[in-house]
C-alpha positions in Angstrom: 0.0 0.0 0.0 2.8 2.4 0.9 4.6 1.7 -2.4 1.3 2.2 -4.3 0.8 5.6 -2.7 4.4 6.6 -3.6 3.8 5.5 -7.2 0.6 7.6 -7.4 2.3 10.7 -6.0 5.2 10.3 -8.5 2.8 10.0 -11.5 0.8 13.1 -10.3 4.1 15.1 -9.9 5.3 14.2 -13.3 2.0 15.0 -14.8 2.0 18.4 -13.1 5.5 19.1 -14.3 4.6 18.1 -17.8 1.6 20.3 -17.7 3.7 23.2 -16.4 6.2 22.7 -19.2 3.4 22.6 -21.7 2.1 26.0 -20.6 5.6 27.6 -20.8 5.5 30.1 -23.6 7.8 29.7 -26.6 11.0 31.8 -26.7 10.4 34.8 -29.0 13.6 36.7 -29.6 13.5 40.4 -30.2 16.5 42.4 -31.5 17.0 46.1 -30.6 19.5 48.1 -32.7 20.2 51.6 -31.5 21.2 54.6 -33.6 24.7 56.0 -33.7 25.7 57.1 -37.2 28.8 55.4 -38.4 29.1 53.5 -35.1 25.9 51.7 -36.1 28.0 49.6 -38.5 29.0 47.6 -35.4 25.5 46.1 -35.7 26.7 44.0 -38.6 29.5 42.5 -36.5 27.0 41.6 -33.8 24.6 40.0 -36.4 27.5 37.9 -37.7 28.1 36.4 -34.3 24.3 36.0 -33.6 24.0 34.0 -36.8 27.0 31.9 -35.9 25.5 31.1 -32.5 22.4 29.8 -34.3 19.9 32.3 -32.9 16.7 32.9 -34.8 15.5 36.5 -34.6 11.7 36.9 -34.4 11.4 40.7 -34.3 13.6 43.6 -35.1 13.2 47.2 -33.9 15.7 50.0 -34.7 16.4 53.7 -34.8 18.5 55.7 -37.3 21.5 53.5 -38.4 19.9 50.7 -36.4 16.8 51.1 -38.6 18.8 50.9 -41.8 20.8 47.8 -40.7 17.7 46.2 -39.2 15.5 46.8 -42.2 18.1 45.3 -44.6 18.5 42.2 -42.3 14.7 41.9 -41.9 14.3 42.0 -45.7 16.4 38.9 -46.2 20.1 40.0 -46.3 22.5 37.9 -44.3 25.1 39.4 -42.0 27.9 38.6 -44.4 26.0 40.1 -47.3 25.5 43.3 -45.2 29.2 43.3 -44.4 30.1 43.2 -48.1 27.5 45.9 -49.0 28.7 48.3 -46.3 32.4 47.8 -46.9 31.9 48.6 -50.6 29.8 51.7 -50.0 31.3 55.2 -50.1 29.1 56.7 -47.3 30.9 60.1 -47.4 29.9 60.5 -51.0 26.4 59.4 -50.3 25.9 61.8 -47.4 27.3 64.7 -49.3 24.9 64.0 -52.2 27.8 64.3 -54.7 25.8 63.7 -57.8 27.8 62.6 -60.8 28.7 65.3 -63.3 26.8 63.3 -65.9 23.5 64.1 -64.1 23.8 67.8 -64.9 22.9 69.6 -68.1 25.5 71.9 -69.7 23.8 74.8 -68.0 23.9 73.1 -64.7 27.6 72.0 -65.2 28.5 75.7 -65.7 26.8 76.5 -62.4 28.4 73.8 -60.4 31.9 74.7 -61.8 31.7 78.4 -61.3 30.4 79.2 -57.8 32.1 78.4 -54.5 29.2 79.4 -52.3 25.4 79.4 -52.8 22.9 80.8 -50.3 19.2 81.3 -50.5 18.4 85.0 -50.9 14.7 86.0 -50.2 13.4 89.5 -49.7 16.9 90.9 -49.8 17.9 88.7 -46.9 20.4 85.9 -46.9 19.3 82.6 -45.3 20.9 79.2 -44.9 19.6 75.9 -46.2 17.8 73.7 -43.7 20.3 70.9 -44.1 23.6 70.0 -45.6 22.2 67.2 -47.7 18.8 66.2 -49.1 19.7 62.5 -48.5 18.8 61.8 -52.1 21.8 59.5 -52.8 21.2 57.5 -49.7 17.5 57.2 -50.6 18.3 56.0 -54.1 20.6 53.3 -52.7 17.9 52.1 -50.2 15.3 51.8 -53.0 17.7 49.7 -54.9 18.8 47.5 -52.0 15.2 46.9 -50.9 13.7 46.4 -54.4 12.9 42.8 -53.6 10.4 43.8 -50.9 9.0 46.8 -52.7 5.4 45.5 -52.5 5.5 44.7 -48.8 3.4 47.5 -47.1 3.0 45.8 -43.7 6.5 45.5 -42.2 5.2 42.6 -40.0 5.1 40.6 -43.3 8.8 40.9 -44.0 10.9 37.8 -43.6 11.5 39.1 -40.0 8.8 41.5 -38.6 10.3 45.0 -38.3 9.6 48.5 -37.2 11.6 51.7 -36.7 11.2 54.9 -34.7 11.0 58.5 -36.0 10.1 61.9 -34.4 7.4 64.3 -35.4 9.3 67.6 -35.5 6.1 69.6 -35.2 4.5 67.9 -32.2 7.6 66.4 -30.6 6.0 63.0 -30.4 7.5 59.6 -31.1 6.2 57.9 -34.3 6.4 54.1 -34.7 6.7 53.2 -38.4 5.6 49.6 -39.2 3.7 50.2 -42.5 4.2 52.0 -45.7 7.2 52.1 -48.1 10.2 50.6 -46.3 13.0 52.9 -47.8 10.9 55.9 -47.0 10.3 54.8 -43.4 14.0 54.0 -42.5 15.1 57.2 -44.3 12.8 59.2 -41.9 14.2 57.3 -38.9 17.7 58.3 -39.8 17.1 61.9 -40.8 19.6 63.5 -38.4 18.7 67.2 -37.8 20.7 69.7 -39.9 22.5 66.9 -41.7 19.5 65.7 -43.8 16.2 67.4 -44.9 13.2 66.3 -42.8 11.1 63.6 -44.3 7.3 63.8 -44.9 5.2 60.7 -44.5 1.4 60.9 -44.4 1.4 64.6 -43.7 3.9 64.3 -40.8 7.3 66.0 -40.9 9.7 63.5 -39.4 13.3 63.5 -38.2 15.7 61.1 -36.5 13.9 58.8 -34.0 17.0 59.0 -31.8 15.8 62.4 -30.6 13.2 60.6 -28.4 13.8 56.9 -28.4 17.2 55.6 -29.6 16.7 52.1 -28.1 13.1 50.9 -28.7 13.1 47.9 -26.3 9.5 48.5 -25.1 8.1 48.5 -28.6 10.0 45.2 -29.4 8.4 43.6 -26.3 5.0 44.8 -27.3 5.3 42.9 -30.6 5.6 39.6 -28.5 9.3 39.3 -27.8 10.0 37.7 -24.4 13.8 37.6 -24.8 15.6 40.7 -26.0 19.1 41.0 -27.5 20.2 44.6 -27.7 23.1 46.2 -29.4 23.8 49.7 -28.1 26.2 51.9 -30.1 25.2 55.3 -28.6 27.6 57.0 -26.4 27.0 58.9 -23.2 27.4 62.6 -22.6 30.8 63.8 -23.5 33.1 66.4 -22.0 34.1 69.6 -23.8 37.3 68.2 -25.2 35.3 65.7 -27.2 32.8 68.2 -28.7 34.9 69.2 -31.6 32.3 69.5 -34.4 28.8 70.7 -34.9 27.7 67.1 -35.5 29.0 66.1 -32.0 27.4 69.1 -30.3 24.0 68.3 -31.9 24.4 64.6 -30.9 25.2 65.7 -27.3 21.9 67.7 -27.3 20.2 64.7 -28.7 21.5 62.5 -26.0 20.2 64.6 -23.1 16.9 62.8 -23.2 17.9 59.3 -24.2 21.0 58.7 -22.0 19.0 58.7 -18.8 16.5 56.1 -20.0 19.3 53.7 -20.9 19.9 52.7 -17.2 16.4 51.1 -17.2 16.5 49.8 -20.8 19.9 48.1 -20.5 18.7 46.3 -17.3 15.6 45.1 -19.2 17.8 43.6 -22.0 18.5 39.9 -21.6 21.7 40.0 -23.6 23.0 43.6 -23.7 25.8 44.2 -26.2 27.9 47.4 -25.8 30.7 47.5 -28.4 33.9 49.4 -27.4 33.5 52.3 -29.9 33.4 55.4 -27.6 36.5 56.7 -29.4 34.8 56.6 -32.8 32.7 59.5 -34.2 29.3 59.3 -35.8 30.9 60.2 -39.1 33.9 57.8 -39.0 32.6 55.8 -42.0 36.1 55.4 -43.3 36.8 53.1 -40.2 33.9 50.8 -41.0 36.0 47.7 -41.1 37.3 48.3 -37.6 33.9 49.2 -36.3 32.4 45.9 -37.6 35.2 44.1 -35.8 34.4 45.9 -32.5 30.8 44.8 -32.8 31.8 41.2 -33.5 34.3 41.2 -30.5 31.7 42.6 -28.1 29.1 40.0 -29.1 31.5 37.0 -28.8 31.7 37.8 -25.1 28.1 36.5 -25.0 28.6 33.5 -27.1 27.7 31.0 -24.4 24.4 32.8 -23.6 23.6 33.1 -27.3 24.1 29.3 -27.9 22.0 28.5 -24.8 19.3 30.7 -26.3 19.5 29.0 -29.6 19.1 25.6 -27.9 15.9 26.8 -26.2 14.4 27.9 -29.5 12.1 25.4 -31.2 12.6 27.1 -34.6 16.0 26.9 -36.1 17.3 29.9 -38.0 16.5 29.8 -41.7 19.5 30.7 -43.9 18.1 33.2 -46.4 18.7 32.7 -50.0 20.9 35.5 -51.5 19.0 38.6 -52.3 18.9 38.8 -56.2 20.6 41.7 -57.8 18.3 44.2 -59.6 18.7 43.6 -63.3 15.9 45.3 -65.3 12.5 46.7 -64.6 9.6 48.1 -66.7 7.7 51.2 -65.6 4.4 51.6 -67.5 2.8 54.3 -65.4 4.3 57.5 -64.0 2.5 59.4 -61.2 3.9 62.8 -60.2 2.8 64.9 -57.2 4.1 68.1 -55.8 5.2 69.6 -59.2 3.3 72.8 -58.7 5.6 75.0 -60.7 7.3 72.5 -63.0 5.5 70.8 -65.8 5.0 67.1 -66.1 7.0 67.3 -69.4 9.9 68.9 -67.6 10.0 66.2 -64.9 9.5 63.3 -67.4 12.1 64.8 -69.7 14.7 64.8 -66.9 14.0 61.1 -66.2 15.1 60.2 -69.7 13.5 56.8 -70.1 10.4 55.7 -72.0 7.3 54.2 -70.3 6.4 50.6 -71.1 10.0 49.7 -72.2 12.5 47.7 -70.1 15.1 49.8 -68.4 17.9 49.2 -65.9 17.9 50.3 -62.3 21.0 52.3 -63.1 19.2 54.3 -65.7 16.3 54.9 -63.3 18.7 56.3 -60.7 20.4 58.4 -63.3 17.1 59.9 -64.2 16.4 60.7 -60.5 19.9 62.2 -60.3 19.1 64.4 -63.3 16.1 65.7 -61.5 18.0 66.3 -58.3 20.8 68.1 -60.1 18.4 70.9 -61.1 18.3 72.0 -57.4 14.6 72.8 -58.0 13.4 70.2 -55.5 14.2 70.1 -51.8 13.4 66.4 -51.7 12.5 63.7 -54.3 11.0 60.6 -52.9 9.7 57.8 -55.2 8.2 54.4 -54.9 8.1 51.4 -57.2 4.9 49.4 -56.9 3.9 46.4 -59.0 0.6 46.9 -60.8 0.2 43.5 -62.4 1.6 44.2 -65.8 4.7 46.1 -64.8 5.3 48.8 -62.2 4.1 52.2 -61.2 6.8 54.9 -60.5 5.2 57.3 -58.0 7.3 60.4 -57.5 6.6 62.8 -54.7 8.3 66.2 -55.1 8.8 68.9 -52.6 9.9 72.0 -54.4 12.6 74.2 -53.1 10.8 77.2 -51.5 13.6 79.6 -52.3 13.6 80.7 -55.9 16.4 83.3 -55.6 20.0 82.6 -54.7 23.1 84.6 -53.9 26.3 83.0 -55.2 29.9 84.0 -54.8 33.3 83.0 -56.0 36.8 84.3 -56.2 39.6 83.7 -58.7 43.1 84.7 -59.6 45.1 84.0 -62.8 47.9 85.6 -64.8 45.6 87.1 -67.4 42.5 88.5 -65.6 44.4 88.9 -62.3 42.3 89.1 -59.1 38.5 88.8 -59.4 35.5 88.4 -57.2 32.2 87.2 -58.5 28.8 88.0 -57.1 25.8 86.3 -58.7 22.0 86.6 -58.4 20.1 83.6 -59.8 16.3 83.6 -60.1 14.3 80.6 -60.9 10.8 80.9 -62.5 11.8 84.4 -63.5 9.2 84.7 -66.3 7.9 81.2 -66.9 7.8 77.8 -65.3 11.0 75.8 -66.0 13.2 78.9 -66.6 16.2 80.4 -64.7 17.8 83.8 -65.0 21.4 84.5 -63.8 23.6 87.6 -63.6 27.3 87.6 -62.7 29.0 90.8 -61.7 32.8 90.3 -61.7 34.8 92.9 -59.8 38.6 93.2 -59.7 41.4 94.2 -62.0 39.1 93.7 -65.0 35.4 94.5 -64.5 33.1 92.0 -66.4 29.6 90.7 -66.4 27.8 87.6 -67.6 24.0 87.3 -68.0 22.2 84.1 -68.9 18.5 83.2 -69.3 17.5 79.6 -70.0 14.1 77.8 -70.5 14.8 74.1 -69.9 12.5 71.8 -71.8 14.4 68.6 -71.3 14.0 66.3 -74.3 12.5 69.1 -76.3 14.1 72.2 -77.8 15.2 74.6 -75.0 15.7 78.3 -75.4 18.5 80.5 -74.1 19.8 84.1 -74.1 23.4 85.0 -73.2 25.0 88.4 -72.8 28.5 89.1 -71.6 31.1 91.9 -71.3 34.7 90.8 -71.1 37.9 92.9 -71.0 41.6 92.5 -70.1 45.0 94.1 -70.9 48.2 92.3 -71.8 51.7 93.3 -72.8 52.5 91.6 -76.1 55.1 91.6 -78.8 54.4 94.3 -81.4 54.9 91.7 -84.2 51.5 90.3 -83.3 49.8 93.6 -84.0 51.9 94.3 -87.0 50.9 90.9 -88.6 47.2 91.8 -88.2 46.8 95.6 -88.2 48.6 98.6 -89.6 50.0 101.0 -86.9 52.7 103.7 -86.9 56.0 103.0 -85.1 56.0 99.2 -85.6 59.7 99.3 -86.5 60.8 101.0 -83.2 58.4 99.5 -80.7 59.1 96.0 -79.4 56.2 95.5 -77.1 52.9 97.3 -76.3 50.0 96.8 -74.0 46.9 95.8 -75.8 43.4 96.3 -74.3 40.8 93.9 -75.4 37.1 94.5 -74.9 34.4 92.1 -76.0 30.6 92.6 -75.7 28.7 89.5 -77.0 24.9 88.7 -77.1 23.5 85.4 -78.2 20.0 83.9 -78.6 19.8 80.1 -79.3 17.8 76.9 -79.2 19.3 73.8 -77.8 18.4 70.1 -77.5 20.1 67.9 -74.9 20.3 64.1 -75.0 21.2 62.2 -71.8 22.6 65.4 -70.2 25.9 64.8 -72.0 25.2 65.6 -75.6 23.9 69.0 -76.8 23.2 70.5 -80.2 22.7 74.3 -80.4 21.7 76.7 -83.2 21.8 80.5 -82.6 22.4 84.0 -83.7 25.1 86.3 -82.3 26.0 90.0 -82.0 29.6 90.8 -81.0 31.2 94.2 -80.5 35.0 93.8 -80.5 37.5 96.5 -79.6 41.4 96.3 -79.7 43.2 99.4 -78.5 46.3 100.7 -76.8 47.7 103.7 -75.0 51.3 102.7 -75.6 51.7 104.5 -79.0 50.5 107.8 -77.4 53.1 107.9 -74.5 55.8 110.6 -74.8 59.4 109.6 -75.4 60.6 111.8 -72.6 59.5 110.9 -69.0 59.2 114.6 -68.1 56.3 115.1 -70.4 52.8 114.1 -69.2 51.1 111.1 -70.9 48.2 111.6 -73.2 44.8 109.8 -72.9 44.4 109.3 -76.6 44.1 105.7 -77.7 45.2 104.0 -80.9 42.3 101.8 -81.9 43.1 98.8 -84.1 39.6 97.3 -84.2 36.2 98.6 -83.2 33.5 96.7 -85.1 30.1 95.1 -84.6 29.8 91.6 -86.0 26.6 89.7 -86.7 26.6 85.9 -87.2 24.8 82.7 -87.0 26.3 79.6 -85.5 25.9 75.9 -84.7 27.5 74.1 -81.8 27.8 70.4 -81.1 29.1 69.3 -77.7 29.6 65.9 -76.0 31.0 65.9 -72.4 31.3 62.8 -70.3 34.3 64.0 -68.3 33.9 63.1 -64.7 35.6 66.3 -63.7 36.1 69.5 -65.7 39.5 70.4 -64.2 41.0 67.0 -63.3 39.3 64.5 -65.6 40.2 60.8 -65.1 37.5 59.3 -67.2 35.3 60.3 -70.1 35.1 61.7 -73.6 34.9 65.3 -74.8 34.0 66.9 -78.1 33.2 70.6 -78.8 32.6 71.7 -82.4 31.6 75.2 -83.3 30.9 76.8 -86.7 30.3 80.6 -87.0 29.1 82.3 -90.2 29.8 86.1 -90.1 27.3 87.8 -92.3 27.5 91.5 -91.4 29.8 94.0 -89.8 30.0 97.7 -89.1 33.5 97.3 -90.7 35.8 99.7 -88.7 38.8 98.8 -91.0 36.8 98.7 -94.3 37.9 95.2 -95.0 34.9 93.0 -94.2 33.7 90.2 -96.5 31.5 87.4 -95.5 33.6 84.6 -93.8 33.3 81.6 -91.5 35.3 80.1 -88.7 35.2 76.5 -87.8 36.9 74.9 -84.8 36.7 71.7 -82.8 38.3 70.2 -79.7 38.1 66.5 -78.8 39.7 64.4 -76.0 39.5 61.5 -73.7 40.6 60.7 -70.2 41.3 57.3 -68.7 43.1 55.7 -65.8 46.4 53.9 -66.5 46.8 52.4 -63.0 45.0 53.3 -59.8 45.5 57.0 -59.0 47.2 57.7 -62.3 45.3 58.9 -65.3 46.0 60.5 -68.6 44.0 63.2 -70.5 44.7 63.3 -74.3 43.2 66.1 -76.4 43.5 67.4 -79.9 42.0 70.5 -81.4 42.1 72.7 -84.5 40.4 75.5 -86.4 40.4 77.4 -89.6 38.9 80.3 -91.4 36.9 80.1 -94.6 36.5 83.0 -97.0 38.7 85.8 -98.5 37.9 88.4 -95.9 41.1 90.1 -94.5 39.5 90.6 -91.0 42.0 89.3 -88.5 40.4 90.3 -85.2 38.8 86.9 -84.8 41.9 84.9 -85.8 43.3 82.2 -83.5 46.0 83.2 -81.0 47.8 80.6 -78.9 49.6 81.1 -75.6 49.2 81.1 -71.8 47.2 78.9 -69.5 43.5 79.1 -68.7 40.1 77.7 -69.2 38.0 80.8 -69.6 39.4 82.4 -72.7 37.0 84.3 -75.1 36.7 84.2 -78.8 39.5 82.3 -80.4 42.3 82.7 -77.8 43.7 79.2 -77.1 45.8 78.2 -74.1 49.3 76.8 -74.8 51.9 75.8 -72.3 55.4 77.3 -72.8 54.4 80.6 -74.5 53.0 83.8 -73.1 49.4 84.9 -73.6 48.6 86.1 -77.2 51.9 84.9 -78.7 51.2 82.7 -81.7 48.7 84.1 -84.2 47.2 82.7 -87.4 43.8 82.1 -89.1 44.3 78.3 -88.7 45.9 76.0 -86.2 46.3 72.4 -84.9 47.2 71.5 -81.4 47.7 68.3 -79.4 47.8 68.1 -75.7 48.6 65.4 -73.0 48.5 65.6 -69.3 49.4 62.9 -66.7 47.6 63.2 -63.4 48.7 61.4 -60.3 46.4 61.8 -57.3 48.9 61.1 -54.6 46.5 62.1 -51.9 42.7 62.7 -51.9 42.1 65.9 -53.9 45.9 66.5 -54.4 47.4 66.0 -57.9 50.8 65.9 -59.3 50.5 67.1 -63.0 52.8 66.6 -66.0 51.7 68.2 -69.3 52.9 68.7 -72.8 51.5 70.3 -75.9 52.5 70.8 -79.5 51.1 73.0 -82.3 51.3 74.5 -85.7 49.6 77.9 -86.3 49.8 80.2 -89.3 47.6 81.5 -92.1 46.0 79.0 -94.4 47.6 76.1 -92.6 45.3 73.5 -94.1 45.5 74.8 -97.6 49.3 74.7 -97.6 49.5 71.3 -95.9 51.6 72.6 -93.1 49.2 71.2 -90.5 50.6 67.7 -91.2 54.3 68.6 -90.8 56.4 68.4 -87.6 55.2 70.9 -85.0 56.7 74.3 -85.0 55.9 75.0 -81.3 56.2 72.8 -78.3 55.8 73.3 -74.6 56.0 71.4 -71.3 54.7 71.9 -67.8 55.0 70.3 -64.4 52.5 71.3 -61.7 50.4 70.7 -58.6 46.6 70.8 -58.3 44.4 70.9 -55.3 40.6 70.5 -55.4 39.9 73.1 -52.7 36.6 74.2 -51.2 36.8 77.4 -53.3 37.6 75.6 -56.5 40.7 74.2 -58.2 44.1 75.5 -57.3 46.7 74.9 -59.9 50.4 76.0 -60.1 52.6 75.1 -63.1 56.1 75.7 -64.2 56.0 75.8 -68.0 58.8 76.1 -70.6 59.4 75.8 -74.3 62.6 74.4 -76.0 62.2 77.0 -78.8 62.3 79.9 -76.4 64.8 78.4 -74.0 63.2 79.9 -70.8 60.3 79.1 -68.5 57.6 80.8 -66.5 55.3 80.2 -63.5 51.6 80.0 -64.1 49.1 80.3 -61.2 45.3 79.7 -61.2 43.2 79.9 -57.9 39.5 79.2 -57.8 36.9 78.3 -60.4 37.3 79.9 -63.8 34.7 82.6 -64.8 
């Protein structure tokens, strides 16, 4: 009887224990990834170890960089795939929104390569842009990387349920994002104030979620997680010695609210991972490999706990199949919102692809970059959504509220000397899609440049240009004697020539792929060559006279055509791309100051290529030439070679080894080569050479094909500075037997 009672008690105890085990809830693992800028790359190292331990993640919640890493992982990327993606991404370039030069039209390229500073200018007041970057490049990359889950609108239906945190900048309230378009949501979560433009989702203006909740553990538990792994890459409050940048100061202010909450949140975390990255900055993206290693090292400390957790899970982790690369897509419907002041044709023309036809993701991104390069839109957000037959491309535009801009730049070179440029640019000046710009250039030579352009994208655009340009240069009297008659040519060796040019143009232009343009136009030019040298007295005791000797003072009227191809990746230091510029002017009328005008034409062309030889070393090869057609004895528009520069007017052509305005003729051929070694970022060692033949009727006599009469060499240094390119050369010519230093500072204008 006693044994029977013991047996009954044992059976009842085992049954109760079994019942208790059966009621025990399943282990549901939530992963919390905090924000921290570049330090958030440590999340990848943590994920690599978590995967290695065999832990299955059931939920992911993240903020800022934690949202980006978490969303990519939740969408199906493995930790090793994320490591490869991040190691091969230039984050600095993405954050700075450095759009490729190919995204800009020729008008926009001129803008980008002329002004060192641009500020909004409204009601005669200068303001500052709301952020350093629009975040467009980052958004483009997120759309591409998350293309495989583009139709998932409920983030709980991702391979791993996911959410992220943002902050409503108007109400100061926390916003949980678990539905919508995934790239848009995580972009909002990572919109760090002043660095990126605020995001707009469903009428809410959102910024970085780390302002209020940088470690969303409570929200992960609310999804159903009963075991939490947290990776914390935020740092505490720093002392004054560590607050060395505006970014760090803003981050310190950001942390006032979140640091205090971490005492409780870290205690509520079952496996709390804190990588040793306090000495890293939120912008140390160049140290991403080391940061990943720190995340991995900190997580390995918890390997035993992670393996025990994996053993408790009933569901083994599923190794995701590799995320397929985006090959091609077809957009058959385009929906545009927010283009209040820019036509649908303008936007569609910038996209440069046809609806209903297969295109590549690269071409889609190029089209978005074309639109961003106009600077007409504060943000450009777009979605790709399947519609059964193909895809909708839904573009939401937020136009730049400022239509007027103040731009400035400074420059020095050996021809124009010191110059400061002040520009006023007005968009929507008369019509939608137009822009008006006026440069006033003050310094040793006062100049101006006015442009008006109506951009119609694929269609014929219209432009008006007006400029006034002048400079003075001491030249050999033989140059004047070969072109004009003047007294005293036998006794004067040099004289100072004053050149004034007033040019007005009206033209139509069509642009293909932002890199190829064809223009037709009409031109009026007033050209004046004069000097005071011939009117100076022989004796120093006598006062000088103000009378000028004028060699040319004529108005010229012409029509012209221009064909340009420009795929150079940089205007001043090209390392890749092709270039062609062909120009044909037919001069029909003149006021004929020298009574020698007959109808004539001038044709010229320049072509080149740039390509890398080995990493950091590239070569730029170019050839050019020009000739005059007709029997007119007008010489004021002949070609003149010499000097160094990129902003010459008329037919003045740069040539290393000879001074400005040294080699005249009505025809010429020239070849040029420059080797460029970028020995440090934005620092270049330059070695150049050029050869040329120049004289009258060069092509008729066949002299263009003979050995070059003129050669020059140069060695120099170039720096891509914040105010534009800085270049210094020492150039010499074997024919002259001497050399000269050439300096250029700032953008050419």
